C-alpha positions as CSV (number, residue, x, y, z in Angstrom):
1,M,114.6,115.4,113.4
2,R,117.4,117.7,112.3
3,K,116.3,121.3,111.7
4,A,117.2,121.2,108.0
5,G,115.1,118.0,107.5
6,L,112.2,119.5,109.4
7,I,112.3,122.7,107.2
8,A,112.3,120.5,104.0
9,V,109.3,118.5,105.2
10,V,107.4,121.7,106.1
11,A,108.2,123.3,102.7
12,A,107.1,120.2,100.9
13,L,103.8,120.1,102.7
14,A,103.2,123.7,101.9
15,A,103.9,123.1,98.3
16,S,101.4,120.2,98.2
17,A,98.8,122.4,99.8
18,A,99.4,125.2,97.3
19,S,99.0,122.8,94.4
20,G,95.7,121.5,95.6
21,Q,97.0,118.0,96.1
22,A,96.3,116.1,99.2
23,P,99.3,116.7,101.5
24,V,101.8,114.0,102.0
25,S,102.6,113.4,105.7
26,G,106.0,114.3,107.1
27,L,106.5,110.6,108.0
28,Q,105.8,109.5,104.5
29,R,108.3,111.9,103.1
30,I,110.9,110.7,105.6
31,L,110.4,107.1,104.5
32,D,110.4,107.9,100.8
33,A,113.7,109.8,101.1
34,D,115.3,107.4,103.4
35,L,114.4,104.2,101.5
36,G,115.2,105.9,98.2
37,R,118.8,105.9,99.2
38,F,118.9,102.4,100.6
39,P,121.6,100.2,98.9
40,G,119.2,97.4,97.9
41,R,115.5,96.7,97.7
42,A,113.8,97.9,100.8
43,G,110.2,98.0,102.1
44,V,108.7,99.3,105.3
45,W,105.4,99.8,107.1
46,V,105.2,102.0,110.1
47,K,102.3,102.7,112.4
48,H,102.0,104.6,115.7
49,L,99.6,102.6,117.7
50,T,98.4,105.5,119.9
51,T,97.7,108.1,117.2
52,G,97.0,105.7,114.3
53,E,99.4,107.6,111.9
54,E,101.0,105.3,109.4
55,A,103.1,105.4,106.3
56,D,104.9,102.9,104.1
57,V,107.1,102.2,101.1
58,R,106.5,98.9,99.2
59,A,104.5,97.7,102.1
60,D,102.5,95.2,99.9
61,E,105.4,93.8,98.0
62,T,106.6,90.4,98.9
63,F,110.1,90.0,100.4
64,N,112.3,87.1,101.4
65,S,111.4,86.8,105.1
66,A,114.4,84.8,106.3
67,S,113.8,84.2,110.0
68,V,111.1,86.9,110.5
69,I,108.6,84.2,109.4
70,K,109.3,82.6,112.8
71,I,106.9,85.1,114.4
72,P,103.7,83.4,113.2
73,V,105.1,80.1,114.4
74,L,105.6,81.7,117.9
75,V,102.1,83.2,118.0
76,L,100.4,79.9,116.8
77,A,102.3,78.0,119.6
78,F,101.0,80.4,122.2
79,Q,97.5,80.2,120.9
80,M,97.6,76.4,121.0
81,A,99.0,76.4,124.5
82,E,96.2,78.7,125.7
83,K,93.7,76.1,124.2
84,G,95.5,73.2,126.0
85,A,96.7,71.7,122.7
86,L,100.3,72.3,123.8
87,S,102.2,72.7,127.1
88,L,104.9,75.3,127.2
89,D,106.4,73.4,130.2
90,E,106.8,70.1,128.2
91,R,110.4,69.0,128.0
92,I,111.6,68.2,124.5
93,T,114.6,65.9,123.9
94,I,116.9,67.3,121.2
95,R,118.3,64.3,119.3
96,K,121.3,64.4,117.0
97,E,119.0,64.2,114.0
98,D,117.1,67.3,115.2
99,V,120.1,69.6,115.1
100,R,120.2,72.2,112.3
101,G,123.0,74.4,111.0
102,G,123.0,78.2,110.8
103,S,122.0,80.4,113.7
104,G,121.3,79.3,117.2
105,I,122.9,77.7,120.3
106,F,121.3,74.2,120.5
107,R,123.7,72.9,117.8
108,H,126.6,73.5,120.2
109,H,125.2,71.3,122.9
110,D,125.4,67.5,123.4
111,A,122.6,65.5,122.1
112,G,119.9,64.7,124.7
113,L,119.4,68.3,125.9
114,Q,115.9,68.7,127.3
115,P,114.7,72.3,127.2
116,T,111.0,73.1,127.8
117,L,108.9,74.1,124.8
118,R,109.0,77.7,126.2
119,D,112.8,77.6,126.1
120,V,112.6,76.3,122.5
121,L,110.4,79.2,121.5
122,M,112.6,81.7,123.3
123,Q,115.7,80.5,121.4
124,M,113.8,80.5,118.1
125,V,113.3,84.3,118.8
126,I,116.3,85.6,120.5
127,T,119.1,83.6,118.8
128,S,116.9,82.7,115.8
129,D,117.9,79.1,116.5
130,N,117.1,76.9,113.5
131,T,117.0,73.7,115.6
132,A,114.4,75.3,117.8
133,T,112.5,76.5,114.8
134,D,112.0,73.1,113.2
135,L,111.1,71.6,116.6
136,A,108.5,74.4,117.0
137,I,107.1,74.0,113.5
138,A,106.7,70.2,114.2
139,K,105.0,70.9,117.5
140,V,102.4,73.2,116.0
141,G,101.6,70.8,113.2
142,G,104.0,71.4,110.3
143,V,104.4,73.9,107.5
144,A,100.9,73.4,106.0
145,R,99.3,73.9,109.5
146,V,101.1,77.2,110.0
147,N,100.0,78.4,106.5
148,A,96.4,77.3,107.1
149,W,96.4,79.2,110.4
150,M,97.7,82.4,108.8
151,K,95.0,82.2,106.1
152,D,92.3,81.6,108.7
153,N,93.4,84.7,110.6
154,G,93.5,87.0,107.6
155,Y,97.2,86.9,106.8
156,G,97.2,84.5,103.9
157,D,97.8,87.2,101.3
158,G,100.9,88.5,103.0
159,L,102.5,85.7,105.0
160,R,103.7,82.3,103.9
161,L,106.0,79.7,105.4
162,T,107.7,78.0,102.5
163,Q,109.6,75.2,104.2
164,T,111.5,74.1,107.3
165,T,115.0,75.4,108.0
166,G,116.3,71.8,107.5
167,E,114.7,71.7,104.0
168,L,116.0,75.1,103.1
169,F,119.6,74.4,104.1
170,A,119.5,71.0,102.3
171,K,118.7,72.9,99.1
172,Y,121.6,75.2,99.6
173,G,123.9,72.3,100.4
174,A,122.9,70.6,97.2
175,L,123.9,73.5,95.0
176,P,126.8,72.7,92.6
177,Q,130.1,74.3,93.3
178,G,130.3,77.8,91.9
179,A,126.5,78.3,91.9
180,D,125.4,81.9,92.8
181,R,123.9,81.4,96.3
182,N,123.1,85.1,96.6
183,E,121.0,85.1,93.4
184,K,119.0,82.2,94.9
185,T,118.5,84.2,98.1
186,N,117.4,87.3,96.2
187,A,115.2,85.9,93.4
188,D,114.4,82.2,93.7
189,R,111.4,81.8,96.1
190,T,112.0,78.1,96.4
191,Y,115.1,79.1,98.4
192,W,113.2,81.3,100.8
193,L,112.2,80.2,104.3
194,G,109.1,82.3,103.9
195,E,107.4,85.2,102.1
196,M,106.2,88.3,103.9
197,T,105.0,91.8,103.1
198,P,105.9,94.6,105.5
199,R,102.2,95.5,106.0
200,A,101.0,92.0,106.9
201,T,103.9,91.5,109.2
202,G,103.3,94.9,110.9
203,R,99.6,94.0,111.3
204,M,100.6,90.9,113.2
205,L,102.9,92.9,115.4
206,E,100.0,95.3,116.0
207,A,97.7,92.5,117.0
208,I,100.3,91.1,119.4
209,Q,100.7,94.5,121.1
210,A,96.9,95.0,121.2
211,R,96.5,91.5,122.6
212,T,93.9,90.7,120.1
213,I,95.6,87.7,118.5
214,V,96.6,86.2,121.9
215,S,95.6,86.7,125.5
216,A,97.1,89.5,127.6
217,K,99.3,87.0,129.4
218,A,100.6,85.4,126.2
219,G,101.1,88.8,124.6
220,D,103.2,89.9,127.6
221,E,105.3,86.8,127.2
222,I,105.8,87.2,123.5
223,V,106.8,90.8,123.9
224,R,109.2,89.8,126.7
225,M,110.8,87.3,124.4
226,M,111.2,89.8,121.6
227,R,112.6,92.4,124.0
228,A,115.3,89.9,124.9
229,Q,116.5,89.7,121.3
230,Q,120.2,88.9,121.0
231,A,120.7,89.7,117.3
232,G,120.4,92.7,115.1
233,S,121.9,95.2,117.5
234,R,123.0,97.4,114.5
235,R,119.4,97.5,113.1
236,L,116.2,98.9,114.8
237,P,117.7,99.4,118.3
238,H,121.1,100.8,117.3
239,F,120.5,104.6,117.4
240,V,117.4,104.9,119.6
241,D,117.2,105.2,123.4
242,V,113.8,103.5,123.8
243,P,113.2,99.8,124.3
244,I,112.4,97.7,121.1
245,A,110.9,94.3,121.0
246,H,112.0,92.8,117.6
247,K,112.8,89.8,115.4
248,T,115.5,89.7,112.8
249,G,116.0,87.8,109.6
250,D,119.4,87.3,108.1
251,F,121.1,86.0,105.0
252,P,124.4,87.8,104.6
253,P,125.6,89.5,102.5
254,V,122.3,90.2,100.7
255,L,119.4,90.2,103.2
256,A,118.9,91.9,106.6
257,N,115.4,92.3,107.9
258,D,114.2,93.6,111.3
259,V,110.6,94.1,112.5
260,G,109.4,95.1,115.9
261,I,107.7,97.5,118.3
262,A,109.5,100.6,119.5
263,F,108.2,101.7,122.9
264,A,108.6,105.4,122.3
265,R,107.8,108.1,124.7
266,S,104.8,109.0,122.6
267,G,103.5,105.4,122.5
268,P,104.3,102.1,120.8
269,I,105.4,102.2,117.1
270,V,105.3,99.2,114.8
271,I,108.2,99.2,112.4
272,S,108.3,96.4,109.8
273,F,111.5,96.8,107.8
274,F,112.6,94.4,105.0
275,T,115.8,94.7,103.0
276,N,116.6,92.2,100.2
277,A,119.2,92.3,97.4
278,I,121.7,94.4,99.4
279,T,124.6,95.9,97.6
280,G,127.7,97.2,99.4
281,P,128.9,96.5,102.9
282,Y,126.4,94.5,105.0
283,A,127.1,96.4,108.3
284,E,126.4,99.7,106.5
285,A,123.0,98.4,105.4
286,E,122.3,97.3,109.0
287,D,123.2,100.8,110.2
288,R,120.8,102.3,107.6
289,I,118.0,100.4,109.1
290,G,119.0,101.7,112.5
291,R,119.1,105.3,111.2
292,S,115.6,104.9,109.7
293,A,114.3,103.7,113.1
294,Q,116.0,106.7,114.7
295,L,114.2,109.1,112.3
296,I,110.9,107.4,112.9
297,V,111.1,107.6,116.7
298,Q,112.3,111.2,116.6
299,Y,109.4,112.1,114.3
300,F,106.8,110.8,116.7
301,D,108.5,111.9,119.9
302,G,109.0,115.5,118.5
303,R,112.8,115.5,118.9
């Protein structure tokens, strides 16, 4: 943390103590100040998994998840594989009718490609492949099954998969010419891939890292996939020099989410960052997410 920023935090803590109020943590003040300047609606939940210190801004408000909602699909698939209900080595034939638009690489291949289910899950994470996503959703039992699983595991109040990517893009494609697509992305939940709160999302990341929601082996593989992320280089990882396992969610120019685990020197830190209704240049909003992550890591690592 810069010296001036540290002095400001110390002074604020001293003022709180003098007034008899419960002191606000330095981390909380950093998040309040940083998100207060964000060009859009932002929410974050942060927890250091070694010390237990946490802070948040709008952590229980619902945000348009975009592709971050693919994380529960990933975890459910690994749970089912561990129980023998799925095989990650199964080869899936991608037919022409399976191909989805938007992000990903499978749409650029000839029909008939046969990746393993593990490959499909990998692409759902690291390139946010929408073809892979809908294949994975179908494999785990569909949208209703994913939502029932999240409810059964205590995430029902904060996480919901609204629809498949194919259904979502069909809705956007049916909009009349001149319709405000950004307004749909910002405010119409029927045009959201999913709904998530920063806290509930962060709790799932915490459970992945603790290996309480999956086995140690599956948790290792999930984190390996998230560390191989190919998108969002201007977000959580941009200004830090520690590894980050993360998953992005994008709907330019108004939505840029990034959630993950920063493997800081002081221990793993969950950072669950959602930004909707962005105003101004998209790349600058991405950089602001990166700067926030930098402040968080510096705070915990004492630099």
